[in-house]
C-alpha positions as CSV (number, residue, x, y, z in Angstrom):
1,M,-0.4,0.0,-0.1
2,S,1.7,3.9,-0.6
3,I,1.2,6.4,1.8
4,R,-1.3,7.8,-0.1
5,E,-3.9,5.3,0.4
6,T,-3.3,5.2,4.4
7,E,-6.6,6.0,5.8
8,L,-7.0,8.9,8.4
9,T,-10.0,9.5,10.4
10,L,-10.1,13.4,10.6
11,I,-10.8,15.4,14.1
12,D,-14.1,15.6,13.1
13,G,-14.9,11.4,12.6
14,T,-15.0,11.9,8.8
15,K,-13.1,9.2,7.2
16,T,-10.5,9.7,4.1
17,T,-7.1,9.0,2.7
18,F,-3.9,10.2,2.9
19,G,-3.4,11.1,-0.5
20,A,-7.5,12.6,-0.8
21,L,-6.1,15.3,1.6
22,A,-3.8,17.1,-1.0
23,G,-2.8,16.3,-4.6
24,G,0.9,18.1,-3.4
25,P,3.1,17.7,-0.9
26,V,1.9,17.6,2.9
27,L,3.6,18.1,5.9
28,V,2.7,16.1,8.6
29,V,3.1,16.9,12.1
30,N,2.4,15.0,15.5
31,V,0.9,18.1,17.5
32,A,0.2,18.5,21.3
33,S,-1.4,21.3,22.9
34,R,0.3,21.3,25.8
35,C,3.9,21.0,24.8
36,G,6.8,24.2,24.8
37,L,6.4,23.3,21.3
38,T,2.7,24.4,20.6
39,P,3.9,27.9,19.3
40,Q,4.6,25.9,16.3
41,Y,1.3,26.0,15.3
42,E,1.5,29.6,14.6
43,A,4.0,29.1,11.9
44,L,2.8,25.8,10.5
45,E,-0.9,27.6,9.7
46,E,1.3,30.5,7.7
47,L,2.9,28.0,5.8
48,Q,-0.4,26.8,5.1
49,K,-1.8,30.1,4.0
50,K,1.2,30.8,2.1
51,Y,1.8,27.6,0.1
52,G,-2.1,26.2,0.5
53,P,-3.2,28.2,-2.7
54,K,-0.4,26.2,-4.5
55,G,-1.6,22.5,-3.6
56,F,0.3,22.5,-0.3
57,T,-0.9,21.5,3.3
58,V,-0.3,20.8,6.9
59,V,-2.0,17.9,8.5
60,G,-1.9,17.9,12.0
61,L,-1.9,14.3,13.9
62,P,-2.4,15.2,17.8
63,S,-1.2,12.7,19.5
64,D,-0.7,11.8,23.6
65,Q,2.0,10.1,23.0
66,F,4.2,11.9,25.2
67,K,1.0,13.4,27.6
68,Q,0.6,16.7,26.3
69,E,-2.7,16.4,24.4
70,L,-6.2,17.3,26.1
71,S,-8.3,14.7,26.6
72,T,-10.6,14.4,23.9
73,N,-10.6,15.1,20.0
74,E,-13.3,17.7,20.7
75,D,-11.2,19.9,23.0
76,V,-8.0,19.9,20.5
77,A,-10.3,21.2,17.8
78,S,-11.5,24.0,19.6
79,Y,-8.1,25.0,21.4
80,C,-6.3,25.0,17.5
81,S,-9.3,26.5,15.9
82,T,-9.6,29.5,19.0
83,T,-6.0,29.6,20.2
84,W,-4.1,29.3,17.0
85,G,-6.7,30.0,14.0
86,V,-5.6,26.2,12.0
87,T,-7.6,26.0,9.6
88,F,-5.0,22.9,8.0
89,P,-6.7,19.2,8.5
90,M,-6.5,18.0,11.8
91,T,-7.1,13.6,12.1
92,E,-8.1,12.2,15.5
93,K,-5.8,11.9,18.4
94,V,-3.0,9.0,17.0
95,M,-0.3,7.0,18.8
96,V,3.1,7.7,17.0
97,N,5.3,5.2,18.3
98,G,4.6,1.9,19.9
99,R,3.0,-1.5,19.0
100,N,-0.1,0.9,18.2
101,R,1.8,3.1,16.2
102,H,-0.7,4.5,13.5
103,E,-0.1,2.7,10.4
104,L,1.3,6.4,8.7
105,Y,3.4,6.4,10.7
106,K,4.7,3.1,10.3
107,Q,5.8,4.2,7.2
108,L,7.3,7.9,8.0
109,V,9.0,6.6,10.6
110,K,11.5,4.4,8.3
111,T,12.6,8.2,6.7
112,K,15.8,9.6,7.5
113,D,16.6,12.6,9.4
114,A,19.1,14.5,8.2
115,M,21.9,13.1,10.4
116,G,20.8,9.5,9.1
117,L,18.9,8.6,12.0
118,A,15.3,6.7,11.3
119,G,13.3,5.1,13.9
120,P,10.8,6.7,16.2
121,V,9.6,9.9,16.6
122,M,11.9,11.8,19.3
123,W,8.9,14.4,20.3
124,N,5.9,16.2,19.2
125,F,6.0,18.4,16.4
126,E,8.2,16.0,14.2
127,K,8.1,16.7,11.2
128,F,7.7,14.9,7.4
129,L,7.5,16.5,4.6
130,V,5.3,14.2,1.7
131,S,6.3,15.6,-2.1
132,P,3.8,14.0,-5.0
133,D,5.9,11.4,-6.1
134,G,6.6,10.2,-2.4
135,K,9.5,11.0,-1.0
136,I,9.8,11.5,2.1
137,Q,12.1,14.4,4.4
138,R,12.1,14.0,7.8
139,F,13.0,17.4,10.3
140,R,13.1,17.1,13.7
141,P,10.3,18.7,16.6
142,T,12.9,21.5,17.5
143,T,13.3,21.9,13.2
144,K,10.8,25.1,13.3
145,P,8.7,25.2,10.3
146,D,9.6,28.3,9.3
147,D,13.2,27.5,9.2
148,P,15.1,28.0,5.8
149,K,15.7,24.2,5.3
150,V,12.1,23.3,5.6
151,I,10.7,26.3,3.4
152,A,13.6,24.8,0.8
153,A,12.3,21.5,0.4
154,I,8.5,22.7,0.4
155,E,9.1,25.3,-2.8
156,A,11.5,22.7,-4.4
157,A,8.4,19.9,-4.2
158,I,5.4,22.2,-4.8
């Protein structure tokens, strides 16, 4: 199964596939509402606004893997829209590591980062840029969404 065929459930319960969310490049981010990196939502939304008209999208996958997410999908949706003005697609809460890791992350964690390391998601706000051709680039949590390396990768993928 290709990554674009991976099934996702949006935060409102709607079933879809990863490929149906966008025809262009997608920045997949495991997000959390109560993390020191949560302000990255602002830059993620700016990327969505700037590059969305060119076929790019951010997809947020809330995860309580690191015990920093709100308890319900409804609470997460409300928090993200009212606090950060999030307009990009969000899924239901998922696991990004371990035996119950979401199918999407089973594929993503095989990708090596800039230092050549693959494996488990290290923390909230780890980013994976999936190009339309299926190429995946990995950016660790402390790499901000507006980092020049992320911007260059998005622009090259559009």
